[in-house]
mmCIF file of the N, C-alpha and C atoms, coordinates in Angstrom:
data_MODEL
# 
_entry.id   MODEL 
# 
loop_
_atom_site.group_PDB 
_atom_site.id 
_atom_site.type_symbol 
_atom_site.label_atom_id 
_atom_site.label_alt_id 
_atom_site.label_comp_id 
_atom_site.label_asym_id 
_atom_site.label_entity_id 
_atom_site.label_seq_id 
_atom_site.pdbx_PDB_ins_code 
_atom_site.Cartn_x 
_atom_site.Cartn_y 
_atom_site.Cartn_z 
_atom_site.occupancy 
_atom_site.B_iso_or_equiv 
_atom_site.pdbx_formal_charge 
_atom_site.auth_seq_id 
_atom_site.auth_comp_id 
_atom_site.auth_asym_id 
_atom_site.auth_atom_id 
_atom_site.pdbx_PDB_model_num 
ATOM 1   N N  . MET A 1 1  ? -23.672 -14.650 80.602  1.00 0.00 ? 1  MET A N  1 
ATOM 2   C CA . MET A 1 1  ? -23.122 -14.855 81.923  1.00 0.00 ? 1  MET A CA 1 
ATOM 3   C C  . MET A 1 1  ? -21.983 -15.846 81.815  1.00 0.00 ? 1  MET A C  1 
ATOM 4   N N  . LEU A 1 2  ? -20.857 -15.477 82.327  1.00 0.00 ? 2  LEU A N  1 
ATOM 5   C CA . LEU A 1 2  ? -19.719 -16.375 82.392  1.00 0.00 ? 2  LEU A CA 1 
ATOM 6   C C  . LEU A 1 2  ? -19.659 -16.978 83.788  1.00 0.00 ? 2  LEU A C  1 
ATOM 7   N N  . GLY A 1 3  ? -18.805 -17.950 83.995  1.00 0.00 ? 3  GLY A N  1 
ATOM 8   C CA . GLY A 1 3  ? -18.686 -18.563 85.318  1.00 0.00 ? 3  GLY A CA 1 
ATOM 9   C C  . GLY A 1 3  ? -18.170 -17.590 86.351  1.00 0.00 ? 3  GLY A C  1 
ATOM 10  N N  . ASN A 1 4  ? -18.285 -17.967 87.620  1.00 0.00 ? 4  ASN A N  1 
ATOM 11  C CA . ASN A 1 4  ? -17.755 -17.197 88.748  1.00 0.00 ? 4  ASN A CA 1 
ATOM 12  C C  . ASN A 1 4  ? -18.342 -15.797 88.855  1.00 0.00 ? 4  ASN A C  1 
ATOM 13  N N  . ASN A 1 5  ? -19.639 -15.664 88.580  1.00 0.00 ? 5  ASN A N  1 
ATOM 14  C CA . ASN A 1 5  ? -20.346 -14.384 88.695  1.00 0.00 ? 5  ASN A CA 1 
ATOM 15  C C  . ASN A 1 5  ? -19.734 -13.271 87.845  1.00 0.00 ? 5  ASN A C  1 
ATOM 16  N N  . ILE A 1 6  ? -19.328 -13.608 86.643  1.00 0.00 ? 6  ILE A N  1 
ATOM 17  C CA . ILE A 1 6  ? -18.825 -12.623 85.696  1.00 0.00 ? 6  ILE A CA 1 
ATOM 18  C C  . ILE A 1 6  ? -19.904 -12.392 84.646  1.00 0.00 ? 6  ILE A C  1 
ATOM 19  N N  . LEU A 1 7  ? -20.353 -11.148 84.519  1.00 0.00 ? 7  LEU A N  1 
ATOM 20  C CA . LEU A 1 7  ? -21.340 -10.777 83.512  1.00 0.00 ? 7  LEU A CA 1 
ATOM 21  C C  . LEU A 1 7  ? -20.591 -10.192 82.325  1.00 0.00 ? 7  LEU A C  1 
ATOM 22  N N  . GLN A 1 8  ? -20.837 -10.730 81.145  1.00 0.00 ? 8  GLN A N  1 
ATOM 23  C CA . GLN A 1 8  ? -20.194 -10.219 79.928  1.00 0.00 ? 8  GLN A CA 1 
ATOM 24  C C  . GLN A 1 8  ? -21.249 -9.532  79.075  1.00 0.00 ? 8  GLN A C  1 
ATOM 25  N N  . VAL A 1 9  ? -20.956 -8.295  78.690  1.00 0.00 ? 9  VAL A N  1 
ATOM 26  C CA . VAL A 1 9  ? -21.841 -7.520  77.832  1.00 0.00 ? 9  VAL A CA 1 
ATOM 27  C C  . VAL A 1 9  ? -21.079 -7.255  76.541  1.00 0.00 ? 9  VAL A C  1 
ATOM 28  N N  . SER A 1 10 ? -21.702 -7.580  75.414  1.00 0.00 ? 10 SER A N  1 
ATOM 29  C CA . SER A 1 10 ? -21.057 -7.323  74.131  1.00 0.00 ? 10 SER A CA 1 
ATOM 30  C C  . SER A 1 10 ? -22.077 -6.748  73.157  1.00 0.00 ? 10 SER A C  1 
ATOM 31  N N  . ALA A 1 11 ? -21.597 -5.968  72.211  1.00 0.00 ? 11 ALA A N  1 
ATOM 32  C CA . ALA A 1 11 ? -22.482 -5.365  71.216  1.00 0.00 ? 11 ALA A CA 1 
ATOM 33  C C  . ALA A 1 11 ? -21.731 -5.210  69.907  1.00 0.00 ? 11 ALA A C  1 
ATOM 34  N N  . ASP A 1 12 ? -22.468 -5.357  68.801  1.00 0.00 ? 12 ASP A N  1 
ATOM 35  C CA . ASP A 1 12 ? -21.949 -5.126  67.452  1.00 0.00 ? 12 ASP A CA 1 
ATOM 36  C C  . ASP A 1 12 ? -22.893 -4.159  66.760  1.00 0.00 ? 12 ASP A C  1 
ATOM 37  N N  . HIS A 1 13 ? -22.328 -3.217  66.033  1.00 0.00 ? 13 HIS A N  1 
ATOM 38  C CA . HIS A 1 13 ? -23.128 -2.254  65.276  1.00 0.00 ? 13 HIS A CA 1 
ATOM 39  C C  . HIS A 1 13 ? -22.497 -2.091  63.901  1.00 0.00 ? 13 HIS A C  1 
ATOM 40  N N  . GLU A 1 14 ? -23.318 -2.214  62.893  1.00 0.00 ? 14 GLU A N  1 
ATOM 41  C CA . GLU A 1 14 ? -22.840 -2.051  61.519  1.00 0.00 ? 14 GLU A CA 1 
ATOM 42  C C  . GLU A 1 14 ? -23.824 -1.167  60.782  1.00 0.00 ? 14 GLU A C  1 
ATOM 43  N N  . GLU A 1 15 ? -23.300 -0.182  60.057  1.00 0.00 ? 15 GLU A N  1 
ATOM 44  C CA . GLU A 1 15 ? -24.176 0.685   59.278  1.00 0.00 ? 15 GLU A CA 1 
ATOM 45  C C  . GLU A 1 15 ? -23.505 1.074   57.967  1.00 0.00 ? 15 GLU A C  1 
ATOM 46  N N  . LYS A 1 16 ? -24.332 1.325   56.994  1.00 0.00 ? 16 LYS A N  1 
ATOM 47  C CA . LYS A 1 16 ? -23.848 1.717   55.676  1.00 0.00 ? 16 LYS A CA 1 
ATOM 48  C C  . LYS A 1 16 ? -23.755 3.240   55.628  1.00 0.00 ? 16 LYS A C  1 
ATOM 49  N N  . THR A 1 17 ? -22.631 3.736   55.166  1.00 0.00 ? 17 THR A N  1 
ATOM 50  C CA . THR A 1 17 ? -22.432 5.167   55.020  1.00 0.00 ? 17 THR A CA 1 
ATOM 51  C C  . THR A 1 17 ? -22.170 5.476   53.551  1.00 0.00 ? 17 THR A C  1 
ATOM 52  N N  . ASP A 1 18 ? -22.033 6.749   53.227  1.00 0.00 ? 18 ASP A N  1 
ATOM 53  C CA . ASP A 1 18 ? -21.726 7.144   51.846  1.00 0.00 ? 18 ASP A CA 1 
ATOM 54  C C  . ASP A 1 18 ? -20.360 6.626   51.403  1.00 0.00 ? 18 ASP A C  1 
ATOM 55  N N  . GLN A 1 19 ? -19.464 6.438   52.355  1.00 0.00 ? 19 GLN A N  1 
ATOM 56  C CA . GLN A 1 19 ? -18.113 5.967   52.041  1.00 0.00 ? 19 GLN A CA 1 
ATOM 57  C C  . GLN A 1 19 ? -17.984 4.447   52.119  1.00 0.00 ? 19 GLN A C  1 
ATOM 58  N N  . GLY A 1 20 ? -19.000 3.743   52.515  1.00 0.00 ? 20 GLY A N  1 
ATOM 59  C CA . GLY A 1 20 ? -18.917 2.287   52.655  1.00 0.00 ? 20 GLY A CA 1 
ATOM 60  C C  . GLY A 1 20 ? -19.652 1.827   53.900  1.00 0.00 ? 20 GLY A C  1 
ATOM 61  N N  . TYR A 1 21 ? -19.044 0.892   54.604  1.00 0.00 ? 21 TYR A N  1 
ATOM 62  C CA . TYR A 1 21 ? -19.641 0.366   55.826  1.00 0.00 ? 21 TYR A CA 1 
ATOM 63  C C  . TYR A 1 21 ? -18.822 0.787   57.034  1.00 0.00 ? 21 TYR A C  1 
ATOM 64  N N  . GLN A 1 22 ? -19.524 0.982   58.117  1.00 0.00 ? 22 GLN A N  1 
ATOM 65  C CA . GLN A 1 22 ? -18.855 1.279   59.388  1.00 0.00 ? 22 GLN A CA 1 
ATOM 66  C C  . GLN A 1 22 ? -19.290 0.210   60.383  1.00 0.00 ? 22 GLN A C  1 
ATOM 67  N N  . ARG A 1 23 ? -18.310 -0.374  61.052  1.00 0.00 ? 23 ARG A N  1 
ATOM 68  C CA . ARG A 1 23 ? -18.609 -1.429  62.017  1.00 0.00 ? 23 ARG A CA 1 
ATOM 69  C C  . ARG A 1 23 ? -17.920 -1.104  63.339  1.00 0.00 ? 23 ARG A C  1 
ATOM 70  N N  . ARG A 1 24 ? -18.695 -1.247  64.425  1.00 0.00 ? 24 ARG A N  1 
ATOM 71  C CA . ARG A 1 24 ? -18.158 -1.025  65.771  1.00 0.00 ? 24 ARG A CA 1 
ATOM 72  C C  . ARG A 1 24 ? -18.611 -2.175  66.655  1.00 0.00 ? 24 ARG A C  1 
ATOM 73  N N  . ASN A 1 25 ? -17.761 -2.527  67.601  1.00 0.00 ? 25 ASN A N  1 
ATOM 74  C CA . ASN A 1 25 ? -18.139 -3.543  68.580  1.00 0.00 ? 25 ASN A CA 1 
ATOM 75  C C  . ASN A 1 25 ? -17.377 -3.316  69.877  1.00 0.00 ? 25 ASN A C  1 
ATOM 76  N N  . PHE A 1 26 ? -17.902 -3.877  70.921  1.00 0.00 ? 26 PHE A N  1 
ATOM 77  C CA . PHE A 1 26 ? -17.201 -3.824  72.208  1.00 0.00 ? 26 PHE A CA 1 
ATOM 78  C C  . PHE A 1 26 ? -17.602 -5.026  73.048  1.00 0.00 ? 26 PHE A C  1 
ATOM 79  N N  . VAL A 1 27 ? -16.743 -5.341  74.006  1.00 0.00 ? 27 VAL A N  1 
ATOM 80  C CA . VAL A 1 27 ? -16.995 -6.411  74.976  1.00 0.00 ? 27 VAL A CA 1 
ATOM 81  C C  . VAL A 1 27 ? -16.521 -5.899  76.333  1.00 0.00 ? 27 VAL A C  1 
ATOM 82  N N  . ARG A 1 28 ? -17.383 -6.000  77.333  1.00 0.00 ? 28 ARG A N  1 
ATOM 83  C CA . ARG A 1 28 ? -17.029 -5.613  78.702  1.00 0.00 ? 28 ARG A CA 1 
ATOM 84  C C  . ARG A 1 28 ? -17.408 -6.760  79.636  1.00 0.00 ? 28 ARG A C  1 
ATOM 85  N N  . GLN A 1 29 ? -16.625 -6.924  80.683  1.00 0.00 ? 29 GLN A N  1 
ATOM 86  C CA . GLN A 1 29 ? -16.915 -7.930  81.693  1.00 0.00 ? 29 GLN A CA 1 
ATOM 87  C C  . GLN A 1 29 ? -16.988 -7.252  83.057  1.00 0.00 ? 29 GLN A C  1 
ATOM 88  N N  . TYR A 1 30 ? -17.974 -7.653  83.826  1.00 0.00 ? 30 TYR A N  1 
ATOM 89  C CA . TYR A 1 30 ? -18.198 -7.071  85.147  1.00 0.00 ? 30 TYR A CA 1 
ATOM 90  C C  . TYR A 1 30 ? -18.306 -8.187  86.183  1.00 0.00 ? 30 TYR A C  1 
ATOM 91  N N  . SER A 1 31 ? -17.652 -7.993  87.307  1.00 0.00 ? 31 SER A N  1 
ATOM 92  C CA . SER A 1 31 ? -17.763 -8.939  88.429  1.00 0.00 ? 31 SER A CA 1 
ATOM 93  C C  . SER A 1 31 ? -18.987 -8.563  89.245  1.00 0.00 ? 31 SER A C  1 
ATOM 94  N N  . LEU A 1 32 ? -19.860 -9.522  89.444  1.00 0.00 ? 32 LEU A N  1 
ATOM 95  C CA . LEU A 1 32 ? -21.051 -9.285  90.253  1.00 0.00 ? 32 LEU A CA 1 
ATOM 96  C C  . LEU A 1 32 ? -20.740 -9.573  91.710  1.00 0.00 ? 32 LEU A C  1 
ATOM 97  N N  . PRO A 1 33 ? -21.401 -8.869  92.624  1.00 0.00 ? 33 PRO A N  1 
ATOM 98  C CA . PRO A 1 33 ? -21.177 -9.139  94.045  1.00 0.00 ? 33 PRO A CA 1 
ATOM 99  C C  . PRO A 1 33 ? -21.567 -10.572 94.396  1.00 0.00 ? 33 PRO A C  1 
ATOM 100 N N  . ALA A 1 34 ? -20.917 -11.120 95.391  1.00 0.00 ? 34 ALA A N  1 
ATOM 101 C CA . ALA A 1 34 ? -21.245 -12.472 95.850  1.00 0.00 ? 34 ALA A CA 1 
ATOM 102 C C  . ALA A 1 34 ? -22.702 -12.521 96.277  1.00 0.00 ? 34 ALA A C  1 
ATOM 103 N N  . GLY A 1 35 ? -23.373 -13.579 95.918  1.00 0.00 ? 35 GLY A N  1 
ATOM 104 C CA . GLY A 1 35 ? -24.764 -13.754 96.305  1.00 0.00 ? 35 GLY A CA 1 
ATOM 105 C C  . GLY A 1 35 ? -25.782 -13.276 95.291  1.00 0.00 ? 35 GLY A C  1 
ATOM 106 N N  . VAL A 1 36 ? -25.342 -12.591 94.229  1.00 0.00 ? 36 VAL A N  1 
ATOM 107 C CA . VAL A 1 36 ? -26.276 -12.130 93.200  1.00 0.00 ? 36 VAL A CA 1 
ATOM 108 C C  . VAL A 1 36 ? -26.696 -13.326 92.355  1.00 0.00 ? 36 VAL A C  1 
ATOM 109 N N  . GLU A 1 37 ? -28.001 -13.481 92.168  1.00 0.00 ? 37 GLU A N  1 
ATOM 110 C CA . GLU A 1 37 ? -28.523 -14.577 91.364  1.00 0.00 ? 37 GLU A CA 1 
ATOM 111 C C  . GLU A 1 37 ? -28.668 -14.090 89.924  1.00 0.00 ? 37 GLU A C  1 
ATOM 112 N N  . SER A 1 38 ? -27.876 -14.657 89.029  1.00 0.00 ? 38 SER A N  1 
ATOM 113 C CA . SER A 1 38 ? -27.842 -14.185 87.655  1.00 0.00 ? 38 SER A CA 1 
ATOM 114 C C  . SER A 1 38 ? -29.163 -14.359 86.928  1.00 0.00 ? 38 SER A C  1 
ATOM 115 N N  . ASP A 1 39 ? -29.965 -15.335 87.327  1.00 0.00 ? 39 ASP A N  1 
ATOM 116 C CA . ASP A 1 39 ? -31.244 -15.544 86.645  1.00 0.00 ? 39 ASP A CA 1 
ATOM 117 C C  . ASP A 1 39 ? -32.288 -14.494 87.022  1.00 0.00 ? 39 ASP A C  1 
ATOM 118 N N  . LYS A 1 40 ? -31.964 -13.636 87.986  1.00 0.00 ? 40 LYS A N  1 
ATOM 119 C CA . LYS A 1 40 ? -32.888 -12.575 88.388  1.00 0.00 ? 40 LYS A CA 1 
ATOM 120 C C  . LYS A 1 40 ? -32.476 -11.201 87.871  1.00 0.00 ? 40 LYS A C  1 
ATOM 121 N N  . LEU A 1 41 ? -31.434 -11.140 87.037  1.00 0.00 ? 41 LEU A N  1 
ATOM 122 C CA . LEU A 1 41 ? -31.019 -9.872  86.447  1.00 0.00 ? 41 LEU A CA 1 
ATOM 123 C C  . LEU A 1 41 ? -32.023 -9.459  85.377  1.00 0.00 ? 41 LEU A C  1 
ATOM 124 N N  . ARG A 1 42 ? -32.294 -8.140  85.287  1.00 0.00 ? 42 ARG A N  1 
ATOM 125 C CA . ARG A 1 42 ? -33.249 -7.615  84.318  1.00 0.00 ? 42 ARG A CA 1 
ATOM 126 C C  . ARG A 1 42 ? -32.579 -6.543  83.465  1.00 0.00 ? 42 ARG A C  1 
ATOM 127 N N  . PRO A 1 43 ? -32.240 -6.868  82.206  1.00 0.00 ? 43 PRO A N  1 
ATOM 128 C CA . PRO A 1 43 ? -31.646 -5.855  81.330  1.00 0.00 ? 43 PRO A CA 1 
ATOM 129 C C  . PRO A 1 43 ? -32.731 -5.048  80.610  1.00 0.00 ? 43 PRO A C  1 
ATOM 130 N N  . THR A 1 44 ? -32.480 -3.756  80.444  1.00 0.00 ? 44 THR A N  1 
ATOM 131 C CA . THR A 1 44 ? -33.363 -2.897  79.654  1.00 0.00 ? 44 THR A CA 1 
ATOM 132 C C  . THR A 1 44 ? -32.494 -2.027  78.756  1.00 0.00 ? 44 THR A C  1 
ATOM 133 N N  . LEU A 1 45 ? -33.007 -1.722  77.577  1.00 0.00 ? 45 LEU A N  1 
ATOM 134 C CA . LEU A 1 45 ? -32.291 -0.893  76.610  1.00 0.00 ? 45 LEU A CA 1 
ATOM 135 C C  . LEU A 1 45 ? -33.209 0.243   76.193  1.00 0.00 ? 45 LEU A C  1 
ATOM 136 N N  . THR A 1 46 ? -32.735 1.483   76.338  1.00 0.00 ? 46 THR A N  1 
ATOM 137 C CA . THR A 1 46 ? -33.537 2.642   75.955  1.00 0.00 ? 46 THR A CA 1 
ATOM 138 C C  . THR A 1 46 ? -33.430 2.882   74.456  1.00 0.00 ? 46 THR A C  1 
ATOM 139 N N  . LYS A 1 47 ? -34.290 3.760   73.955  1.00 0.00 ? 47 LYS A N  1 
ATOM 140 C CA . LYS A 1 47 ? -34.245 4.129   72.540  1.00 0.00 ? 47 LYS A CA 1 
ATOM 141 C C  . LYS A 1 47 ? -32.914 4.803   72.185  1.00 0.00 ? 47 LYS A C  1 
ATOM 142 N N  . ASP A 1 48 ? -32.299 5.438   73.184  1.00 0.00 ? 48 ASP A N  1 
ATOM 143 C CA . ASP A 1 48 ? -31.010 6.105   72.979  1.00 0.00 ? 48 ASP A CA 1 
ATOM 144 C C  . ASP A 1 48 ? -29.840 5.141   73.036  1.00 0.00 ? 48 ASP A C  1 
ATOM 145 N N  . GLY A 1 49 ? -30.101 3.874   73.315  1.00 0.00 ? 49 GLY A N  1 
ATOM 146 C CA . GLY A 1 49 ? -29.045 2.877   73.358  1.00 0.00 ? 49 GLY A CA 1 
ATOM 147 C C  . GLY A 1 49 ? -28.358 2.712   74.701  1.00 0.00 ? 49 GLY A C  1 
ATOM 148 N N  . VAL A 1 50 ? -29.013 3.167   75.772  1.00 0.00 ? 50 VAL A N  1 
ATOM 149 C CA . VAL A 1 50 ? -28.437 3.031   77.112  1.00 0.00 ? 50 VAL A CA 1 
ATOM 150 C C  . VAL A 1 50 ? -28.911 1.703   77.703  1.00 0.00 ? 50 VAL A C  1 
ATOM 151 N N  . LEU A 1 51 ? -27.957 0.854   78.034  1.00 0.00 ? 51 LEU A N  1 
ATOM 152 C CA . LEU A 1 51 ? -28.250 -0.442  78.634  1.00 0.00 ? 51 LEU A CA 1 
ATOM 153 C C  . LEU A 1 51 ? -28.172 -0.328  80.147  1.00 0.00 ? 51 LEU A C  1 
ATOM 154 N N  . THR A 1 52 ? -29.224 -0.801  80.816  1.00 0.00 ? 52 THR A N  1 
ATOM 155 C CA . THR A 1 52 ? -29.257 -0.848  82.277  1.00 0.00 ? 52 THR A CA 1 
ATOM 156 C C  . THR A 1 52 ? -29.549 -2.281  82.683  1.00 0.00 ? 52 THR A C  1 
ATOM 157 N N  . ILE A 1 53 ? -28.797 -2.778  83.640  1.00 0.00 ? 53 ILE A N  1 
ATOM 158 C CA . ILE A 1 53 ? -29.017 -4.132  84.153  1.00 0.00 ? 53 ILE A CA 1 
ATOM 159 C C  . ILE A 1 53 ? -29.268 -4.011  85.644  1.00 0.00 ? 53 ILE A C  1 
ATOM 160 N N  . GLU A 1 54 ? -30.438 -4.464  86.064  1.00 0.00 ? 54 GLU A N  1 
ATOM 161 C CA . GLU A 1 54 ? -30.815 -4.379  87.473  1.00 0.00 ? 54 GLU A CA 1 
ATOM 162 C C  . GLU A 1 54 ? -31.094 -5.767  88.022  1.00 0.00 ? 54 GLU A C  1 
ATOM 163 N N  . GLY A 1 55 ? -30.924 -5.895  89.307  1.00 0.00 ? 55 GLY A N  1 
ATOM 164 C CA . GLY A 1 55 ? -31.225 -7.150  89.978  1.00 0.00 ? 55 GLY A CA 1 
ATOM 165 C C  . GLY A 1 55 ? -31.296 -6.928  91.467  1.00 0.00 ? 55 GLY A C  1 
ATOM 166 N N  . PRO A 1 56 ? -31.917 -7.863  92.183  1.00 0.00 ? 56 PRO A N  1 
ATOM 167 C CA . PRO A 1 56 ? -32.024 -7.711  93.631  1.00 0.00 ? 56 PRO A CA 1 
ATOM 168 C C  . PRO A 1 56 ? -30.655 -7.836  94.299  1.00 0.00 ? 56 PRO A C  1 
ATOM 169 N N  . ALA A 1 57 ? -30.453 -7.022  95.313  1.00 0.00 ? 57 ALA A N  1 
ATOM 170 C CA . ALA A 1 57 ? -29.205 -7.074  96.069  1.00 0.00 ? 57 ALA A CA 1 
ATOM 171 C C  . ALA A 1 57 ? -29.194 -8.332  96.932  1.00 0.00 ? 57 ALA A C  1 
ATOM 172 N N  . PRO A 1 58 ? -28.030 -8.907  97.132  1.00 0.00 ? 58 PRO A N  1 
ATOM 173 C CA . PRO A 1 58 ? -27.960 -10.087 98.003  1.00 0.00 ? 58 PRO A CA 1 
ATOM 174 C C  . PRO A 1 58 ? -28.280 -9.701  99.446  1.00 0.00 ? 58 PRO A C  1 
ATOM 175 N N  . ALA A 1 59 ? -28.739 -10.659 100.201 1.00 0.00 ? 59 ALA A N  1 
ATOM 176 C CA . ALA A 1 59 ? -29.055 -10.410 101.606 1.00 0.00 ? 59 ALA A CA 1 
ATOM 177 C C  . ALA A 1 59 ? -27.776 -10.024 102.350 1.00 0.00 ? 59 ALA A C  1 
ATOM 178 N N  . LEU A 1 60 ? -27.885 -9.022  103.161 1.00 0.00 ? 60 LEU A N  1 
ATOM 179 C CA . LEU A 1 60 ? -26.740 -8.563  103.939 1.00 0.00 ? 60 LEU A CA 1 
ATOM 180 C C  . LEU A 1 60 ? -26.761 -9.199  105.320 1.00 0.00 ? 60 LEU A C  1 
ATOM 181 N N  . LYS A 1 61 ? -25.598 -9.456  105.853 1.00 0.00 ? 61 LYS A N  1 
ATOM 182 C CA . LYS A 1 61 ? -25.501 -9.986  107.211 1.00 0.00 ? 61 LYS A CA 1 
ATOM 183 C C  . LYS A 1 61 ? -25.701 -8.838  108.189 1.00 0.00 ? 61 LYS A C  1 
ATOM 184 N N  . ALA A 1 62 ? -26.440 -9.106  109.214 1.00 0.00 ? 62 ALA A N  1 
ATOM 185 C CA . ALA A 1 62 ? -26.701 -8.070  110.213 1.00 0.00 ? 62 ALA A CA 1 
ATOM 186 C C  . ALA A 1 62 ? -25.438 -7.801  111.017 1.00 0.00 ? 62 ALA A C  1 
ATOM 187 N N  . SER A 1 63 ? -25.015 -6.564  111.040 1.00 0.00 ? 63 SER A N  1 
ATOM 188 C CA . SER A 1 63 ? -23.838 -6.212  111.825 1.00 0.00 ? 63 SER A CA 1 
ATOM 189 C C  . SER A 1 63 ? -24.243 -5.542  113.135 1.00 0.00 ? 63 SER A C  1 
ATOM 190 N N  . GLU A 1 64 ? -25.510 -5.186  113.245 1.00 0.00 ? 64 GLU A N  1 
ATOM 191 C CA . GLU A 1 64 ? -26.014 -4.566  114.458 1.00 0.00 ? 64 GLU A CA 1 
ATOM 192 C C  . GLU A 1 64 ? -27.304 -5.261  114.854 1.00 0.00 ? 64 GLU A C  1 
ATOM 193 N N  . ARG A 1 65 ? -27.633 -5.166  116.096 1.00 0.00 ? 65 ARG A N  1 
ATOM 194 C CA . ARG A 1 65 ? -28.916 -5.700  116.534 1.00 0.00 ? 65 ARG A CA 1 
ATOM 195 C C  . ARG A 1 65 ? -29.510 -4.750  117.552 1.00 0.00 ? 65 ARG A C  1 
ATOM 196 N N  . MET A 1 66 ? -30.816 -4.725  117.578 1.00 0.00 ? 66 MET A N  1 
ATOM 197 C CA . MET A 1 66 ? -31.526 -3.859  118.500 1.00 0.00 ? 66 MET A CA 1 
ATOM 198 C C  . MET A 1 66 ? -31.694 -4.593  119.825 1.00 0.00 ? 66 MET A C  1 
ATOM 199 N N  . VAL A 1 67 ? -31.381 -3.914  120.917 1.00 0.00 ? 67 VAL A N  1 
ATOM 200 C CA . VAL A 1 67 ? -31.554 -4.462  122.259 1.00 0.00 ? 67 VAL A CA 1 
ATOM 201 C C  . VAL A 1 67 ? -32.522 -3.542  122.984 1.00 0.00 ? 67 VAL A C  1 
ATOM 202 N N  . PRO A 1 68 ? -33.723 -4.050  123.322 1.00 0.00 ? 68 PRO A N  1 
ATOM 203 C CA . PRO A 1 68 ? -34.683 -3.183  124.012 1.00 0.00 ? 68 PRO A CA 1 
ATOM 204 C C  . PRO A 1 68 ? -34.197 -2.849  125.422 1.00 0.00 ? 68 PRO A C  1 
ATOM 205 N N  . ILE A 1 69 ? -34.443 -1.637  125.824 1.00 0.00 ? 69 ILE A N  1 
ATOM 206 C CA . ILE A 1 69 ? -34.057 -1.181  127.163 1.00 0.00 ? 69 ILE A CA 1 
ATOM 207 C C  . ILE A 1 69 ? -35.331 -0.900  127.938 1.00 0.00 ? 69 ILE A C  1 
ATOM 208 N N  . GLU A 1 70 ? -35.468 -1.570  129.047 1.00 0.00 ? 70 GLU A N  1 
ATOM 209 C CA . GLU A 1 70 ? -36.630 -1.362  129.900 1.00 0.00 ? 70 GLU A CA 1 
ATOM 210 C C  . GLU A 1 70 ? -36.273 -0.348  130.975 1.00 0.00 ? 70 GLU A C  1 
ATOM 211 N N  . TYR A 1 71 ? -37.187 0.570   131.200 1.00 0.00 ? 71 TYR A N  1 
ATOM 212 C CA . TYR A 1 71 ? -36.986 1.583   132.219 1.00 0.00 ? 71 TYR A CA 1 
ATOM 213 C C  . TYR A 1 71 ? -37.489 1.043   133.540 1.00 0.00 ? 71 TYR A C  1 
ATOM 214 N N  . ASN A 1 72 ? -36.610 0.988   134.522 1.00 0.00 ? 72 ASN A N  1 
ATOM 215 C CA . ASN A 1 72 ? -36.972 0.451   135.827 1.00 0.00 ? 72 ASN A CA 1 
ATOM 216 C C  . ASN A 1 72 ? -36.437 1.409   136.881 1.00 0.00 ? 72 ASN A C  1 
ATOM 217 N N  . ASP A 1 73 ? -37.287 2.301   137.329 1.00 0.00 ? 73 ASP A N  1 
ATOM 218 C CA . ASP A 1 73 ? -36.872 3.275   138.331 1.00 0.00 ? 73 ASP A CA 1 
ATOM 219 C C  . ASP A 1 73 ? -37.509 2.898   139.666 1.00 0.00 ? 73 ASP A C  1 
ATOM 220 N N  . GLU A 1 74 ? -36.717 2.366   140.588 1.00 0.00 ? 74 GLU A N  1 
ATOM 221 C CA . GLU A 1 74 ? -37.216 1.914   141.883 1.00 0.00 ? 74 GLU A CA 1 
ATOM 222 C C  . GLU A 1 74 ? -37.834 3.069   142.668 1.00 0.00 ? 74 GLU A C  1 
ATOM 223 N N  . LYS A 1 75 ? -37.322 4.273   142.546 1.00 0.00 ? 75 LYS A N  1 
ATOM 224 C CA . LYS A 1 75 ? -37.848 5.421   143.287 1.00 0.00 ? 75 LYS A CA 1 
ATOM 225 C C  . LYS A 1 75 ? -39.270 5.741   142.818 1.00 0.00 ? 75 LYS A C  1 
ATOM 226 N N  . GLU A 1 76 ? -39.554 5.602   141.555 1.00 0.00 ? 76 GLU A N  1 
ATOM 227 C CA . GLU A 1 76 ? -40.896 5.858   141.024 1.00 0.00 ? 76 GLU A CA 1 
ATOM 228 C C  . GLU A 1 76 ? -41.902 4.851   141.576 1.00 0.00 ? 76 GLU A C  1 
ATOM 229 N N  . LYS A 1 77 ? -41.463 3.608   141.746 1.00 0.00 ? 77 LYS A N  1 
ATOM 230 C CA . LYS A 1 77 ? -42.354 2.564   142.240 1.00 0.00 ? 77 LYS A CA 1 
ATOM 231 C C  . LYS A 1 77 ? -42.700 2.773   143.704 1.00 0.00 ? 77 LYS A C  1 
ATOM 232 N N  . GLU A 1 78 ? -41.781 3.374   144.501 1.00 0.00 ? 78 GLU A N  1 
ATOM 233 C CA . GLU A 1 78 ? -41.999 3.572   145.923 1.00 0.00 ? 78 GLU A CA 1 
ATOM 234 C C  . GLU A 1 78 ? -43.028 4.664   146.189 1.00 0.00 ? 78 GLU A C  1 
ATOM 235 N N  . LYS A 1 79 ? -43.245 5.567   145.255 1.00 0.00 ? 79 LYS A N  1 
ATOM 236 C CA . LYS A 1 79 ? -44.166 6.685   145.484 1.00 0.00 ? 79 LYS A CA 1 
ATOM 237 C C  . LYS A 1 79 ? -45.567 6.293   145.396 1.00 0.00 ? 79 LYS A C  1 
# 
């Protein structure tokens, strides 16, 4: 984890071949959404080499609110 909610993923792979050695590496950086807690991220790696990183979504601000509507029919009450 780098500062400012930047997640850095890097990998190195080296293997011996008939012609010698083969080495591969990569580095990727991802910006995490504001409010993501880096200590709650959960990385998993499959046997096929697929890396998945999961974590809880930050709390969203409510943009809508429910307003209860009461039915008040004066004509019904008069009957």
